[in-house]
MDAnalysis code that builds the backbone (N, CA, C; Angstrom):
import MDAnalysis as mda
import numpy as np

u = mda.Universe.empty(393, n_residues=131, atom_resindex=np.repeat(np.arange(131), 3), trajectory=True)
u.add_TopologyAttr("name", ["N", "CA", "C"] * 131)
u.add_TopologyAttr("resid", np.arange(1, 132))
u.add_TopologyAttr("resname", ["MET", "THR", "ALA", "ALA", "PRO", "SER", "ARG", "PRO", "GLY", "VAL", "ALA", "ALA", "PRO", "ALA", "TYR", "PRO", "PRO", "GLU", "ALA", "VAL", "GLN", "ALA", "ALA", "SER", "SER", "LEU", "LEU", "ALA", "ALA", "LEU", "SER", "ALA", "PRO", "MET", "ARG", "LEU", "SER", "ILE", "VAL", "ALA", "GLN", "LEU", "LEU", "GLU", "HIS", "GLY", "SER", "ARG", "CYS", "VAL", "HIS", "GLN", "LEU", "VAL", "ASP", "GLU", "LEU", "GLY", "ALA", "PRO", "GLN", "PRO", "LEU", "VAL", "SER", "GLN", "HIS", "LEU", "ARG", "VAL", "LEU", "ARG", "ASP", "ALA", "GLY", "LEU", "VAL", "VAL", "GLY", "GLU", "ARG", "ARG", "HIS", "ARG", "GLU", "VAL", "HIS", "TYR", "ALA", "LEU", "VAL", "ASP", "ARG", "HIS", "VAL", "GLY", "HIS", "ILE", "VAL", "ARG", "ASP", "ALA", "LEU", "ASP", "HIS", "VAL", "SER", "HIS", "ALA", "VAL", "GLY", "ARG", "ALA", "GLY", "PRO", "VAL", "GLY", "VAL", "ASP", "ASP", "ALA", "GLY", "CYS", "PRO", "VAL", "ASP", "GLU", "GLY", "THR", "THR", "ARG"])
u.atoms.positions = np.array([
    [-12.223, 5.395, -18.818],
    [-10.924, 4.711, -18.536],
    [-10.391, 4.249, -19.919],
    [-9.130, 4.486, -20.190],
    [-8.526, 4.071, -21.420],
    [-7.719, 2.838, -21.203],
    [-7.687, 1.998, -22.249],
    [-6.950, 0.756, -22.170],
    [-5.482, 1.019, -22.533],
    [-4.619, 0.276, -21.907],
    [-3.188, 0.370, -22.233],
    [-2.946, -0.190, -23.624],
    [-1.998, 0.355, -24.369],
    [-1.729, -0.174, -25.721],
    [-1.291, -1.626, -25.595],
    [-1.764, -2.399, -26.492],
    [-1.399, -3.845, -26.480],
    [-0.206, -4.072, -27.375],
    [0.543, -5.103, -26.994],
    [1.708, -5.548, -27.781],
    [1.379, -6.895, -28.424],
    [1.749, -7.061, -29.702],
    [1.466, -8.301, -30.322],
    [2.102, -9.510, -29.552],
    [1.285, -10.535, -29.347],
    [1.858, -11.744, -28.705],
    [1.835, -11.691, -27.214],
    [1.465, -10.534, -26.602],
    [1.449, -10.432, -25.155],
    [0.003, -10.177, -24.712],
    [-0.595, -11.171, -23.994],
    [-1.936, -11.064, -23.544],
    [-1.985, -10.251, -22.227],
    [-2.798, -9.191, -22.255],
    [-2.919, -8.383, -21.041],
    [-3.984, -9.095, -20.135],
    [-3.719, -9.097, -18.847],
    [-4.721, -9.706, -17.973],
    [-6.030, -8.929, -18.050],
    [-7.143, -9.626, -18.056],
    [-8.484, -8.993, -18.083],
    [-8.978, -8.960, -16.666],
    [-9.097, -7.713, -16.138],
    [-9.674, -7.552, -14.788],
    [-11.027, -6.921, -14.935],
    [-12.019, -7.471, -14.259],
    [-13.367, -6.866, -14.317],
    [-13.327, -5.508, -13.715],
    [-14.204, -4.613, -14.135],
    [-14.274, -3.249, -13.595],
    [-14.408, -3.224, -12.073],
    [-15.111, -4.142, -11.506],
    [-15.306, -4.212, -10.048],
    [-13.978, -4.403, -9.319],
    [-13.125, -5.276, -9.880],
    [-11.827, -5.521, -9.310],
    [-10.934, -4.301, -9.385],
    [-10.982, -3.630, -10.534],
    [-10.175, -2.396, -10.756],
    [-10.619, -1.319, -9.716],
    [-11.977, -1.200, -9.557],
    [-12.491, -0.207, -8.587],
    [-12.079, -0.592, -7.170],
    [-12.170, -1.852, -6.832],
    [-11.742, -2.284, -5.454],
    [-10.282, -2.031, -5.229],
    [-9.431, -2.280, -6.217],
    [-8.013, -1.992, -6.098],
    [-7.747, -0.541, -5.880],
    [-8.489, 0.279, -6.657],
    [-8.370, 1.703, -6.564],
    [-8.717, 2.208, -5.145],
    [-9.803, 1.657, -4.594],
    [-10.241, 2.006, -3.248],
    [-9.207, 1.601, -2.210],
    [-8.604, 0.432, -2.422],
    [-7.561, -0.062, -1.496],
    [-6.384, 0.896, -1.530],
    [-5.935, 1.259, -2.697],
    [-4.797, 2.176, -2.800],
    [-5.122, 3.559, -2.264],
    [-6.340, 4.009, -2.448],
    [-6.749, 5.322, -1.866],
    [-6.682, 5.270, -0.353],
    [-7.114, 4.159, 0.223],
    [-7.088, 3.987, 1.688],
    [-5.665, 4.035, 2.219],
    [-4.740, 3.592, 1.396],
    [-3.326, 3.528, 1.795],
    [-2.559, 4.775, 1.413],
    [-3.240, 5.824, 0.859],
    [-2.529, 6.933, 0.204],
    [-1.890, 7.884, 1.202],
    [-2.129, 7.833, 2.469],
    [-1.520, 8.777, 3.434],
    [-0.265, 8.156, 4.069],
    [0.797, 8.910, 4.215],
    [2.015, 8.419, 4.821],
    [1.764, 7.834, 6.199],
    [0.894, 8.416, 6.989],
    [0.611, 7.873, 8.345],
    [-0.005, 6.493, 8.258],
    [-0.923, 6.310, 7.294],
    [-1.568, 4.995, 7.138],
    [-0.585, 3.974, 6.658],
    [0.346, 4.356, 5.792],
    [1.384, 3.399, 5.384],
    [2.236, 2.977, 6.596],
    [2.545, 3.952, 7.414],
    [3.331, 3.665, 8.641],
    [2.618, 2.768, 9.595],
    [1.331, 2.976, 9.768],
    [0.519, 2.169, 10.628],
    [0.460, 0.703, 10.121],
    [0.218, 0.544, 8.842],
    [0.153, -0.779, 8.261],
    [1.516, -1.485, 8.370],
    [2.607, -0.764, 8.164],
    [3.915, -1.349, 8.313],
    [4.164, -1.836, 9.706],
    [3.713, -1.042, 10.693],
    [3.868, -1.410, 12.133],
    [3.051, -2.668, 12.442],
    [1.831, -2.701, 11.902],
    [1.002, -3.897, 12.174],
    [1.506, -5.116, 11.476],
    [2.113, -4.945, 10.339],
    [2.691, -6.099, 9.681],
    [3.899, -6.633, 10.461],
    [4.684, -5.714, 11.010],
    [5.880, -6.093, 11.767],
    [5.531, -6.707, 13.054],
    [4.561, -6.131, 13.769],
    [4.271, -6.603, 15.176],
    [3.010, -7.431, 15.338],
    [2.225, -7.599, 14.326],
    [1.009, -8.405, 14.436],
    [-0.162, -7.599, 14.927],
    [-0.058, -6.972, 16.047],
    [-1.142, -6.092, 16.542],
    [-0.525, -5.022, 17.414],
    [-1.232, -3.879, 17.494],
    [-0.796, -2.789, 18.276],
    [-2.017, -2.072, 18.803],
    [-1.916, -1.493, 20.019],
    [-2.956, -0.639, 20.513],
    [-2.566, 0.785, 20.177],
    [-3.527, 1.708, 20.278],
    [-3.310, 3.115, 19.870],
    [-2.079, 3.706, 20.554],
    [-1.946, 3.527, 21.851],
    [-0.847, 4.205, 22.523],
    [0.519, 3.675, 22.030],
    [0.606, 2.413, 21.653],
    [1.853, 1.875, 21.107],
    [2.161, 2.529, 19.746],
    [1.134, 2.664, 18.923],
    [1.326, 3.310, 17.630],
    [1.673, 4.766, 17.801],
    [1.106, 5.466, 18.801],
    [1.430, 6.839, 19.036],
    [2.898, 6.973, 19.391],
    [3.374, 6.069, 20.282],
    [4.779, 6.101, 20.721],
    [5.684, 5.778, 19.535],
    [5.389, 4.749, 18.776],
    [6.268, 4.328, 17.685],
    [6.302, 5.290, 16.535],
    [5.177, 5.992, 16.235],
    [5.151, 6.877, 15.117],
    [5.378, 8.312, 15.500],
    [5.379, 8.622, 16.788],
    [5.615, 9.976, 17.239],
    [4.566, 10.936, 16.766],
    [3.349, 10.452, 16.739],
    [2.230, 11.278, 16.280],
    [1.196, 11.461, 17.373],
    [0.372, 12.518, 17.312],
    [-0.632, 12.687, 18.353],
    [-1.707, 11.614, 18.258],
    [-2.276, 11.258, 19.416],
    [-3.268, 10.193, 19.502],
    [-4.468, 10.468, 18.602],
    [-5.021, 11.664, 18.554],
    [-6.202, 11.895, 17.688],
    [-5.897, 11.630, 16.240],
    [-4.656, 11.953, 15.807],
    [-4.280, 11.738, 14.364],
    [-4.168, 10.278, 14.114],
    [-3.542, 9.499, 14.999],
    [-3.404, 8.061, 14.771],
    [-4.803, 7.437, 14.764],
    [-5.649, 7.813, 15.702],
    [-7.014, 7.290, 15.760],
    [-7.796, 7.563, 14.459],
    [-7.638, 8.786, 13.960],
    [-8.330, 9.158, 12.712],
    [-7.877, 8.253, 11.549],
    [-6.599, 8.013, 11.417],
    [-6.080, 7.155, 10.380],
    [-6.483, 5.724, 10.562],
    [-6.548, 5.289, 11.804],
    [-7.023, 3.925, 12.088],
    [-8.482, 3.764, 11.640],
    [-9.273, 4.814, 11.873],
    [-10.676, 4.801, 11.496],
    [-10.794, 4.636, 9.950],
    [-9.970, 5.340, 9.189],
    [-9.998, 5.208, 7.781],
    [-9.643, 3.786, 7.343],
    [-8.596, 3.247, 7.939],
    [-8.206, 1.886, 7.614],
    [-9.256, 0.865, 8.018],
    [-9.902, 1.101, 9.162],
    [-10.956, 0.203, 9.596],
    [-12.178, 0.284, 8.659],
    [-12.555, 1.504, 8.301],
    [-13.701, 1.711, 7.414],
    [-13.437, 1.064, 6.046],
    [-12.174, 1.034, 5.642],
    [-11.792, 0.382, 4.361],
    [-11.725, -1.124, 4.466],
    [-11.864, -1.638, 5.664],
    [-11.813, -3.081, 5.878],
    [-10.392, -3.659, 5.901],
    [-9.419, -2.780, 6.180],
    [-8.048, -3.192, 6.165],
    [-7.491, -3.606, 7.514],
    [-8.057, -2.991, 8.554],
    [-7.673, -3.355, 9.932],
    [-8.923, -3.658, 10.746],
    [-8.723, -4.415, 11.791],
    [-9.818, -4.738, 12.702],
    [-9.324, -4.481, 14.116],
    [-10.248, -4.004, 14.948],
    [-9.909, -3.721, 16.309],
    [-10.582, -4.760, 17.240],
    [-9.822, -5.188, 18.247],
    [-10.304, -6.138, 19.239],
    [-10.106, -5.549, 20.655],
    [-11.207, -5.394, 21.378],
    [-11.096, -4.808, 22.701],
    [-10.501, -5.855, 23.662],
    [-9.471, -5.411, 24.399],
    [-8.831, -6.175, 25.447],
    [-8.781, -5.282, 26.668],
    [-9.696, -5.540, 27.605],
    [-9.863, -4.732, 28.788],
    [-10.137, -3.280, 28.381],
    [-9.286, -2.379, 28.727],
    [-9.532, -0.932, 28.394],
    [-8.915, -0.485, 27.073],
    [-8.232, -1.392, 26.379],
    [-7.554, -0.984, 25.118],
    [-8.124, -1.712, 23.967],
    [-7.996, -1.119, 22.794],
    [-8.377, -1.778, 21.554],
    [-7.089, -2.074, 20.783],
    [-6.863, -3.335, 20.482],
    [-5.672, -3.757, 19.691],
    [-6.066, -3.888, 18.260],
    [-5.293, -3.270, 17.398],
    [-5.576, -3.268, 15.970],
    [-4.656, -4.263, 15.276],
    [-5.207, -4.912, 14.251],
    [-4.381, -5.871, 13.461],
    [-4.865, -5.813, 12.025],
    [-3.995, -6.205, 11.111],
    [-4.387, -6.290, 9.674],
    [-5.438, -7.389, 9.496],
    [-6.418, -7.103, 8.684],
    [-7.413, -8.130, 8.348],
    [-6.762, -9.174, 7.413],
    [-5.899, -8.698, 6.545],
    [-5.238, -9.569, 5.579],
    [-3.745, -9.115, 5.444],
    [-2.820, -10.016, 5.698],
    [-1.414, -9.679, 5.642],
    [-0.984, -9.265, 4.225],
    [-1.787, -9.586, 3.186],
    [-1.395, -9.169, 1.847],
    [-1.313, -7.600, 1.727],
    [-2.177, -6.918, 2.501],
    [-2.117, -5.467, 2.499],
    [-0.776, -4.998, 2.995],
    [-0.311, -5.627, 4.072],
    [1.018, -5.297, 4.602],
    [2.132, -5.567, 3.620],
    [1.955, -6.607, 2.830],
    [2.974, -6.920, 1.822],
    [2.970, -5.855, 0.702],
    [1.826, -5.365, 0.351],
    [1.691, -4.319, -0.641],
    [2.496, -3.093, -0.152],
    [2.257, -2.737, 1.104],
    [2.950, -1.563, 1.695],
    [4.439, -1.800, 1.764],
    [4.838, -2.979, 2.216],
    [6.259, -3.323, 2.340],
    [6.943, -3.284, 0.968],
    [6.269, -3.868, -0.042],
    [6.832, -3.836, -1.390],
    [6.961, -2.425, -1.953],
    [5.961, -1.568, -1.671],
    [6.055, -0.162, -2.135],
    [7.213, 0.519, -1.443],
    [7.353, 0.323, -0.124],
    [8.447, 0.964, 0.605],
    [9.777, 0.449, 0.154],
    [9.877, -0.863, -0.100],
    [11.133, -1.423, -0.622],
    [11.472, -0.848, -1.997],
    [10.441, -0.739, -2.806],
    [10.625, -0.214, -4.167],
    [11.181, 1.196, -4.146],
    [10.645, 2.085, -3.369],
    [11.139, 3.428, -3.355],
    [12.466, 3.523, -2.665],
    [12.772, 2.627, -1.712],
    [14.079, 2.613, -1.070],
    [15.178, 2.283, -2.067],
    [14.866, 1.342, -2.975],
    [15.861, 0.991, -3.995],
    [16.002, 2.116, -5.021],
    [14.928, 2.828, -5.345],
    [14.962, 3.852, -6.334],
    [15.671, 5.107, -5.866],
    [15.762, 5.293, -4.536],
    [16.395, 6.502, -3.985],
    [17.845, 6.586, -4.392],
    [18.562, 5.504, -4.487],
    [19.981, 5.495, -4.787],
    [20.284, 5.629, -6.232],
    [19.289, 5.532, -7.109],
    [19.501, 5.629, -8.544],
    [19.593, 7.091, -9.001],
    [20.350, 7.266, -10.077],
    [20.526, 8.624, -10.586],
    [19.300, 9.095, -11.352],
    [18.494, 8.227, -11.918],
    [17.308, 8.621, -12.623],
    [16.387, 7.465, -12.835],
    [15.310, 7.667, -13.578],
    [14.369, 6.584, -13.796],
    [14.982, 5.453, -14.647],
    [14.513, 4.239, -14.414],
    [15.021, 3.139, -15.153],
    [14.216, 3.059, -16.444],
    [14.911, 2.987, -17.581],
    [14.251, 2.828, -18.880],
    [13.569, 1.459, -18.956],
    [12.578, 1.396, -19.794],
    [11.850, 0.114, -19.907],
    [12.778, -0.970, -20.390],
    [13.668, -0.693, -21.300],
    [14.569, -1.741, -21.755],
    [15.586, -2.146, -20.725],
    [15.949, -1.170, -19.785],
    [16.894, -1.498, -18.700],
    [16.261, -2.448, -17.682],
    [14.967, -2.473, -17.622],
    [14.254, -3.355, -16.672],
    [14.023, -4.724, -17.213],
    [14.517, -5.023, -18.442],
    [14.341, -6.328, -19.015],
    [13.046, -6.475, -19.787],
    [12.371, -5.353, -20.043],
    [11.096, -5.378, -20.774],
    [11.351, -4.921, -22.204],
    [10.579, -5.447, -23.119],
    [10.785, -4.944, -24.502],
    [10.314, -3.535, -24.644],
    [11.112, -2.785, -25.424],
    [10.755, -1.383, -25.667],
    [9.684, -1.318, -26.762],
    [8.626, -0.580, -26.513],
    [7.574, -0.457, -27.487],
    [8.104, 0.402, -28.700],
    [7.604, 0.031, -29.874],
    [8.026, 0.831, -31.051],
    [7.583, 2.265, -30.837],
    [8.413, 3.168, -31.247],
    [8.115, 4.586, -31.084],
    [8.577, 5.194, -29.780],
    [9.095, 4.318, -28.904],
    [9.584, 4.844, -27.606],
    [10.945, 5.454, -27.796],
    [11.081, 6.620, -27.257],
    [12.401, 7.322, -27.354],
    [13.026, 7.390, -25.995],
    [14.329, 7.523, -25.963],
    [15.016, 7.638, -24.714],
    [15.581, 9.018, -24.552],
])
C-alpha cells in the first residue's frame, strides 16, 4: 500500500492498518447495487422482511436473500424472526448514512458537465497539478 503524498502543514490522519482493512471490507460488502438498495430501504423503513424487499426492489426472492446473507455475514444487518418471517434491520445506522451519502454524492455529480477540479472544491491545488 502506498501513502498519499503529504502537503506541508497538513497532517494526514493516521489510521491503523486494521481500521483500513475493516473499512475496505465494509465497502466491499456494499459494492453491489442490490446491497446498496437494500441498505437504503432499511435506513428509510427501519426494518423489512424479505417479501417487502422483493416487492420494493422488484427483484427475485432468491437474489434478495443472497444479498441479505452477504450483508448479514459482514455484520451490517441482523435478522429477527417474527412468527414465520425474518425482519432485517441495520446493525448500525452509520452504514445507512454511508450509502445515503454515496447516493447523494453521485446524484449531485450527474448534473455536472465534468469532474470538479481540486481547486474548484475549495482545496489547495498541489504543486505540479495540471488542469
